[in-house]
C-alpha positions as CSV (number, residue, x, y, z in Angstrom):
1,M,-13.7,-12.8,11.9
2,S,-13.8,-9.4,11.8
3,R,-15.4,-7.1,13.1
4,S,-17.4,-4.1,11.7
5,T,-15.2,-1.6,12.9
6,D,-12.4,-3.7,11.6
7,W,-10.1,-2.4,7.6
8,T,-10.8,-5.2,5.4
9,P,-8.2,-4.7,2.9
10,A,-9.7,-8.8,1.4
11,L,-13.5,-7.4,1.6
12,W,-12.4,-4.5,-0.6
13,M,-10.5,-7.9,-3.1
14,D,-13.4,-10.1,-2.6
15,T,-15.6,-7.8,-3.6
16,F,-14.0,-6.2,-6.5
17,E,-13.2,-9.7,-8.4
18,E,-17.6,-10.9,-7.7
19,L,-18.5,-7.9,-9.5
20,L,-15.5,-7.8,-12.0
21,Y,-16.0,-11.7,-13.0
22,D,-19.0,-13.3,-11.5
23,D,-21.6,-10.1,-12.0
24,N,-19.5,-9.3,-15.6
25,E,-19.6,-5.4,-14.5
26,L,-16.9,-4.7,-16.6
27,D,-17.8,-6.8,-20.1
28,Y,-14.7,-6.1,-21.7
29,D,-11.7,-8.6,-21.9
30,D,-9.2,-6.7,-19.7
31,Q,-7.5,-7.9,-16.7
32,W,-8.0,-4.9,-13.7
33,S,-6.8,-5.6,-10.4
34,L,-6.9,-3.0,-7.3
35,N,-4.4,-2.9,-5.1
36,F,-4.1,-0.2,-1.8
37,S,-2.3,3.2,-1.1
38,Y,-2.0,4.5,2.4
39,S,-0.7,8.2,1.2
40,Q,-1.8,8.2,-1.9
41,T,-3.5,11.8,-3.1
42,D,-6.5,13.3,-5.7
43,D,-3.4,15.2,-6.8
44,L,-2.5,14.2,-10.0
45,T,0.9,15.4,-11.7
46,K,0.7,16.0,-15.4
47,E,2.6,13.1,-16.3
48,E,-0.2,10.9,-14.4
49,K,-2.7,12.6,-16.1
50,K,-0.4,11.9,-18.9
51,R,-0.1,8.1,-18.6
52,G,-4.3,8.1,-18.0
53,W,-4.4,8.1,-14.2
54,K,-7.8,9.5,-13.4
55,V,-9.1,10.2,-9.8
56,Y,-13.1,9.0,-8.0
57,C,-13.4,10.1,-4.8
58,H,-16.6,8.2,-2.9
59,R,-17.9,9.2,0.8
60,A,-19.1,6.0,2.3
61,Y,-21.2,4.9,5.2
62,G,-18.5,3.3,7.8
63,R,-17.4,2.2,11.2
64,F,-14.0,3.0,13.6
65,Q,-13.2,1.5,16.6
66,C,-10.4,4.1,18.5
67,G,-7.2,1.9,18.5
68,S,-6.4,3.4,21.8
69,C,-9.4,4.1,23.8
70,H,-11.1,1.3,22.1
71,K,-14.5,3.9,21.4
72,N,-16.5,3.1,18.2
73,W,-18.0,5.9,15.3
74,P,-20.3,5.4,12.9
75,S,-19.3,8.0,9.9
76,A,-21.4,8.6,6.4
77,R,-18.4,10.7,5.5
78,V,-15.3,8.0,5.4
79,V,-13.4,9.4,2.4
80,V,-12.5,6.4,-0.3
81,L,-10.1,7.5,-3.5
82,F,-9.4,5.2,-5.9
83,R,-7.0,6.1,-8.8
84,Y,-7.3,4.2,-11.6
85,R,-6.4,3.8,-15.7
86,L,-6.2,1.2,-18.4
87,R,-3.7,1.1,-20.9
88,G,-3.8,-1.4,-23.3
89,D,-5.6,-4.8,-22.0
90,R,-4.9,-3.9,-18.0
91,G,-7.2,-2.3,-15.8
92,T,-5.7,-0.7,-12.4
93,V,-6.7,0.5,-9.1
94,I,-5.7,2.4,-6.5
95,M,-7.4,2.7,-3.5
96,R,-6.8,4.7,-0.8
97,P,-9.5,4.3,2.9
98,F,-8.9,8.2,4.7
99,G,-9.9,7.6,8.8
100,Q,-11.0,9.7,11.2
101,A,-9.3,10.6,14.9
102,C,-11.2,9.2,17.9
103,R,-13.2,12.7,19.6
104,S,-12.0,11.3,23.1
105,C,-8.5,11.1,22.3
106,Q,-7.3,13.5,20.9
107,D,-4.7,11.7,20.2
108,D,-4.2,12.6,16.8
109,E,-3.6,8.8,15.5
110,F,-6.4,8.1,12.3
111,D,-7.8,5.0,12.4
112,L,-8.8,3.0,9.3
113,P,-12.6,2.4,8.7
114,G,-14.6,-0.8,8.9
115,F,-17.5,-1.9,6.2
116,A,-20.7,-3.3,6.0
117,K,-19.9,-5.9,2.5
118,K,-23.3,-4.0,1.1
119,E,-21.6,-0.7,1.3
120,V,-18.6,-1.8,-1.0
121,E,-20.3,-3.3,-3.6
122,H,-22.4,0.3,-3.6
123,A,-19.0,2.1,-4.0
124,L,-17.1,-0.2,-5.8
125,L,-19.9,-0.5,-8.7
126,R,-19.4,3.1,-8.5
127,L,-15.6,3.3,-9.6
128,F,-17.0,0.7,-12.4
129,G,-19.7,3.6,-13.4
130,K,-16.7,6.1,-13.5
131,I,-14.6,2.8,-15.1
132,R,-17.2,2.4,-17.9
133,K,-17.5,6.6,-19.0
134,N,-13.6,7.4,-18.7
135,C,-12.0,4.2,-19.8
136,Y,-15.0,3.3,-22.6
137,G,-16.2,5.9,-23.1
138,E,-20.0,4.4,-22.3
139,D,-22.7,7.3,-20.3
140,D,-22.5,6.9,-16.9
141,D,-26.7,6.6,-16.6
142,D,-25.3,6.5,-12.5
143,D,-24.2,10.4,-12.7
144,D,-25.9,13.3,-10.6
145,G,-22.5,14.0,-9.2
146,S,-23.0,12.5,-5.7
147,S,-21.7,9.8,-4.3
148,A,-24.0,8.9,-1.2
149,S,-25.2,6.3,-0.6
150,S,-28.8,6.6,-1.4
151,T,-29.8,5.1,2.2
152,K,-29.5,8.0,3.9
153,V,-28.1,6.8,8.0
154,W,-28.0,9.7,10.3
155,T,-25.2,10.0,12.0
156,K,-23.9,13.3,14.3
157,P,-22.4,16.2,12.2
158,H,-19.3,15.8,10.6
159,E,-16.1,17.2,12.7
160,K,-13.8,17.8,10.0
161,S,-10.7,18.1,12.8
162,L,-11.2,15.1,13.5
163,C,-11.6,14.0,9.5
164,E,-8.4,13.4,7.4
165,A,-9.7,13.8,4.3
166,C,-10.7,17.0,5.5
167,I,-7.1,17.5,6.9
168,M,-5.5,17.2,3.9
169,G,-7.9,18.9,1.5
170,I,-9.7,16.4,-0.3
171,C,-13.2,15.6,2.0
172,C,-15.9,14.9,-1.1
173,Q,-18.3,15.9,1.2
174,D,-19.3,18.9,-0.7
175,E,-20.1,17.0,-4.0
C-alpha cells in the first residue's frame, strides 16, 4: 500500500486509462499513451513544435516526504509538466512531476510528490481539456487561465529556493 507521500506512476497510468477508456474523456478513435520523463522541461525546440508537441504546466496539491529525515509536508504548488501531441491516430503524453527539497535537511535532494486520486483526476481532466482544444479543435470550456485546484488548501508560503521547478524557471505559480 503506497502512502500519500509516495510518487506512484501507476496511479497516474491507471487514472489516465480510466478517464480515457471508461469515461471517454477523449471521445475519438485515437490511441493515447502516458509516459514519464524526469528530465523534460517546458522548452520546445522549433523542431519539436514542428512535430506537433505542445506543453501544459499544471499546479497541483501534493505531499512530500524527505528521503533522508522522513519529515513530510504538503504543498499546493506542486508542478506537473505535460508534453503531448497527436500524430495520425496515436497520441502521446509525457509527464514530469517536479520535486521539492526538505527545508530541514537542505541537502539539495528533490523528493518527488505523492498525490490523492482526486488530484490526479483533476490534473488529467485539465490536460484532456487542453488536448481536446489543441489536438481536436474543440473549445476549452475550462480555460480560465489557472490550473489551481477548485478547492483552496492552506499551505505555508511557497519556498522557491526549495522548488525544483522554480529553480529551473518553470514554476507555473503565477498562472
